[in-house]
N, C-alpha and C positions, 0 to 999 in steps of 0.2 A: 299503767304509767303515771298515776298519782302519786302512786307510792314511791316511786323513783324521783318523781321531782320535789316529792316532801323531805327525801334523804338528802337530795341535793343542796334544798335550803337549809339543812341543820349544819352542814361542814361549814369549816371556820372558812374565811375569805382567803386568810394566805395560802392555806392549803389547796385552795381550788386553784389557787393562780401559780402554785408550784407543780400541780398535777396537769395543767394546762400547758405550761411552759416543757415540763418532761415529754406531753402527747406531742406538742408541735415539731421538738427536736427529734422524737422517734421516728416522727412521719415525715420529716425532712430529710433524714437519713436514708430510709426505704425510697424514697422518692429519687434522691442521686444515685444511690446504688441502682437502680432500676434504669433511671436516664443514662446511668455509664455502660450499661449491660444493651439496651435495646433503642437509645438514641431518646431524643426530645419527644419524639410522638408518643413512646413506653410512659416515660413521667408525665406527659399531659393528660394521658389516658388515665393515670392511677389518680393522678390529680381531680378530675373532672369525676371519677367512679368513686369517689370519697366523700368529695367535697359538696357536688350537688345533692345528692340523697340527704346529707348530713344537713345542708342548708335548708332544704326543703322541708325537712323535720323540724328543725329548729324556729322557721318563719311560721309554720302553722300549729306547734304546740305552744310556742312562748312567743306571745303577740308582742312584749315589749324588744324580745332581740329582732322579730320582725319589722317592726315600727323604725327602730334605729339602725336596723340593715336597709331600709326602702329611703332610708332620708340620706345616708351617707352615699349610698352608691348613686342616689340622685345629684348630690353634688360632684361628683367626680366622674360621673357617666360621659357626659362630652370631653372631658380632659381624656380619658381612656381611647375615646372614640378619635381623637386626633392624632393617635399613633398610625391610624392607618390599617387598623386590624380589624380583617374581613370578620366581623361579627356583629347579630341582630340587636344591638345593645337594647334598640326601643321594646324590642321583644322579651328583654329581660326585665325590664321594667314593667311591663305590662302583666308578664309571669309572676311577679314579686306581688303584685297588685293583686292578682286574682288569689294566689297563695294567702296573701292577707283575708281576703273576702272569705276564703274557703274556712281558715281559723275562727274568723267573725261568727260565720252561719254554725259553726260547731259550736262557740262558747254562746251563741244566744239559745242554741238547744237545751243546753244544761244549766244555763243562767240567763233563763230570757229578762231583756229590760229594753222593750219598745218604747217605753213614754217619754224615754231621753230626747227620741225623735218628734215627738208630739210638738212642733213649733212652725212659725212660720219658715224660718230658715230652710227645714229639712222640706217643706213645701214646694218654695220655688226652686231650690236645687233640683226636685225629682219631676219638674215641671220643664226647667231648661234641660235637663239630660232627655225627656221624652221629645222635646222639641226639637233637637239637635238631630236624634233617631230618625225621624219623622222627616227628616232634609233628605234621607235618601229619595225620596219621592220627588223632591220638589223638580216642578215641569221646565224650569229653568236652568238647571244645573246642566253643565257642559260634559261633565265625567262623574261616573260614580266611584272611580278608584279614588279619586281626588276624596270623596268625603270618607271611605276607608283611612285614608291614610290620616285624615284631619280629626275623625270624631276620637281618637285617642286622647289627642292632647286637650280640646275642647272640653268633652263630654265625660268618657269613661273615666278619667283621673279625679272626677269630682267625688267617685265612689269612696274614694280615702277620706272624704269628710265623715263618711259613716263609721268607718274604721278609729279612726282618731277619737272622734266622740266616745266611741262605747269603750275601747281597749284602755284609754289613757286616764287612770282611774285614781292616781294619786299624786299629791303635790312634790313628793319626792322623783317620781319621773319625770315631771313636767321641769323641775331642776337639771335632771339628768339630759333632758333633751335639748335646753338652753344652753348647756355646756358642751354639749356636743357641736351645736348649731355655732357656737363663738368660737370652737375649736377650728371647726372646718374654715369659718370665715377669717382667721389668723393664717392659717395656710394658706389659703387664697391671696390675702395681702402681701405675704413673703412672697408666695410666687411672681406678683405683679412686681414688687420691689426687684426680684432677680431681673426679668425680662425690662424692667426700665433702665438699670445701672450698669447692667451686665450685658444685656441681650437676648434674642430668642435662641432658643436651641436650633440646630440644624434643621431638624425636619418641619419646625414651625416656620421658620425662614423661607426654606424651598416652596411649602404650601402657602407662603402670602406671593412667592416670587411669580408663582407659577399659576396665579389668578389674577388678572389686570382689573377686573371688577372690584375685587378685595383690596385691591393697592388703591385705585381712586376712592374708596371707600375710609381706608384705614390710613393711609399715607397723607398725612394732613401737613402743610409747611415744612416737609424735611424730617417729619416725626412721625414715627408708628404709634397708632393708638394700640393703648394694649388690654387684651382680653382676660388675662390671669389662666387660670383653668375653667372657664367657661368658655361657650359658643360663639360669643361676641363680645363686645365692650361693653354694649348695652346692658346685658344680663350681668356682667360684669358689674356696673356701676349700680344696677340696683339693689344689687345682692350686698353691697357694701353701704349703702344708704339704708336699707332695712337692719342691716345690724348695727350701723350708728346708732338708729334709734331706740333699737333695743338696749344696748349700752346707756343710752341716758337716760331712760326711764329706769332702769336697774339702778343706776345712781341715786336717783331719788328714791329709792325702796329703802323699807328694811333691811340692809346689810352692812358689814364692818368697815370703817375707814381704809382699811389694806385693800380689801375688795373695789372700793370707790376708786382708790386712784389706779387699780390694775384697769378698770372699765373707761375709767377718762382716757387712759394710754392706748386703748383700745379703740374707742371711739376716734382720737384724733389719728390714729393709723388708719382705718378705713377709711375717713375722711380723705386724707392726704393720698392715698394710692387711688381712690376715685377720681382724682385729678386726671390719673395716667388713661383712662378710657377715653377721653374726649368726648364725653357725652351728655353736652347741656342739658338735656331732659333732665337727667338724675340730680342736676344740682340744686332744684328747686323742690325737690324732695323733703328734704329735710327743715328747710324752712316753712314749709306748707306744714309739717307734723309737728313742729314748734308753734305754730299759730293755733293748732285745734290743742296740743299741749299745755300752752296757755288759757286758753279758754276752759277748758276742764279741771287745773288745779290753781286757778285764780286767786293767788293771795299774794301777800307784800314780798316774799320772798321770790314767789315764781314772777314777778314784774320785774323785780331787780335781774335776774337770770334773762330773762326776753330783754330788757333793754340793753342790757350789755352783747347777746347775742346780735341783737339788732345792730349794734355798733359797728361790731367786727365785722359782719357780713357786709355793711355800709362802705365800710374801708376797703374792703377784699374787693367789692363790687368797682369802686371808682378810682382805686391805686392806681399809678402808671406804673405799667411792665413791661418787659420784652419776652418773658417767660411764655411757651406755647401753651401750655396747661392754664396756666390763670388767665390768660387771653380769650381761650375758650370758655372759661367759668364766666367770666365778666359777661360775654355775649350772650349768654342764658338768661340774663335778665334785661336785656335791649333786644327782643325778639324781632320787632321793627328791622333792625340794621342788621339781621341773619338772613342771608340769601336763600339757604336750605330751609329754613322755617316758611319764607314766603312764597317757594315753590311748592310745598307741603299744602299752605293755605290757599293755593290756587288749586292744585290736585283736588282738595276736599270741596271746592267750589263747583269744581266741573261735575263729580259724581254726584252731586246732592239730586238731580233729576231723575237718576236712574233710582235711587234709593226710595226717591218719593213712589215710584211707579210700580216698585217692587216690592211689596208689604214683606214678603217671606224671602226676599233676596236672591241670590244667583246662586245658591246653592254652597256648603263646606267646601271649604280648598279651592274655591274658584278664583282666589286671589294668591299672589306669592308663588312660593316654590313649589307647589302642588300646581297649582293653574297654569305657571309656565309648562312645567312635565309632562301634566295630561292634558290639557286643552290650550296649546300655545297659541293659538289662533284667534281664540277668543278675546273679546273687548275686556272683559275684566282681567284677564292674564295679564293685559299690559298696564293695567293700573296699580301702583304702588300704595299700598293702604298707609303703611308709616305709620300707624295709630290701631290699638287695640280697639278702639271703639268703632272709627271708622271701619274696619275689616269686619267687625258684626254687623253692622249696619250693611254693607256690601252684601256680606253672603248670608247673612240671616234676615236681613230686610229689618224694616223699623219696629215690627212686631219683636224679633231677637233682641234688637237695641232696648227697646222696653223691658223686653223679662231683666235681660242683664244688669239693666238700672235699678231695676226694682230688688234685684238679689242683692248688690253693693248696699241699696238704703238700707234695708231689711237689716243687713249685718250690721252697718253701721249705728243704726238705731239701737239693735239688740245689747250690742258693745259697749254703747253708752250709758243705756239703762241698766245694765250689769253692772259697769263700772260703779256707779254711784250706790247701787244695792250690795256690793260685797264688802264684808266688814272687815275681814283678815287683811294686813296691810299687804303681804304679800304677794296672795292671791290676787288683791286688787293692782298691784304693779304688774304682775303680768297680764294682767286682763286689759289694763292701759296702753301697756306695749303693742299688744295684738290688734287694739283699735288704731293705733297711729300708724302702725304700719300698713293696714289694710287702707287706710285712709291715703296714705302717700303713694301706695302704688295705685290707686285708684287715679290720683293726679296723674301720675305717671303715664298713664295708660292711654292717655289721650295723643301725647305727643311721639309714644313710643309703643311695643307692644310689651307690657309688663308682665303678665302673667302667663305666657305660652309657652317659655323655655325653661328648661331645668336649671336649678332646682325649684323654682320661683312657682312653676305651675303645680309641685308638689306641695312642696311650704306653705303655699296660700290657702291651702283648704284646712292645714294645720292649724294657722290663725284662726280662721272662723270657728274649729272647734273648741281651741284653747279659750275664746270668749265663753261659751257654753260651759265647759268643762270647770274654768275656775267659779262660776257661777254655784254650779251644782257641787263643787266641793266645798264651798263656804257653807252653803244650806246645810251640809253634812255635818260640818262642825258645828254651826249654833243648833241643832236638832241635839247634838249629841250634849252639848254644854246643857241643854234644857232640861235633859232626861238626867244627869248627873244631879243636876240643882232641885230637880223633883224627888 
């Protein structure tokens, strides 16, 4: 297997592309022939019989392919599920993660490196996973099935951190990941533009019209909130905010003027389409990130940039307008005038006695969708969390809330320390971008649930891993330079 991999690596890139295109065309022709002879079932069976084993092999054998596959599928999974296809897409993500873990342990056997996990972040992640696992025995839980459905999105997905930390080994692969991420964000932005100015596809409109609850949440002042390719407007807005923060960090990094112009255009596009979501909570993410940005990179140029940014923000907040999207943007900075915010504040006040009296909470999945599905008559099933931190406090108790806060604190502390230690300008930029995005998502996790929906529930742990990866790669570069000098 190693000889085959080495032979492929020696082939010319253009030749590989030509061979791949020929192979795809040949496979498509065979599939079309079989579909003609035996119908759609025959063509589907052929596709699955070839693609599934090939994908499994590539994910396990080639970790870079597996990581990119995982990240891309995480971005599109809710869009594909929106077609109404009867397929366990959550199981697909779990299976992909399982294959990546298998490849991780195989690589650790032949190229062991457990030292990279001897840090406080790894320790608190393992404690968090263990705490969520033992929640299956929570005596206050109304349903064990709710735990089964919830554990995947709040704990199992965190194993991706170990995969990213170990398998991402080069600066070039980080660059590729960022290019793929921004490309996916660009596609999502274009789709949002289509929804806003052309309209929803018929199947999307039917889904909205058939659900009165969705209509009450998404149809505001005669205008539909947009979700692009994501599960809901919140996930869409938070992804656009994260992508815009990344672009801004890359602009101030070591890159050409042409790329800076492109990144600036992408930033404006992402922020513009974010308004279509009508998600007030997302509008505070960029200003929050820019505040930390100014602190970490404080200098004369940064002071000018932040001053200009502040003037623009003040203008947008206070300018008179009849535009529905802009009006919602303005109300995000006047929460006392926002009826929905006041309702959430009252709900949180109402649940505080329960949180204080239940140190381990009411069990995973006790609130929200799974609570309504598996324990509809329970007290917590009737409570709308509307906040990532409140959900943790309710389901996992104040002990769980302390644990998740410790995790976020250690991540940000490590990221800031690494940012000042890293010497390579490019790696320093990537580390800064991850710190700012994580900080912004933590701010956004209070008014909404920021890191439980695809794709951010996967990408978030990649952000954490890159904080340490950039520092490790920088140390390797500095050690190499010292050896050359010696």
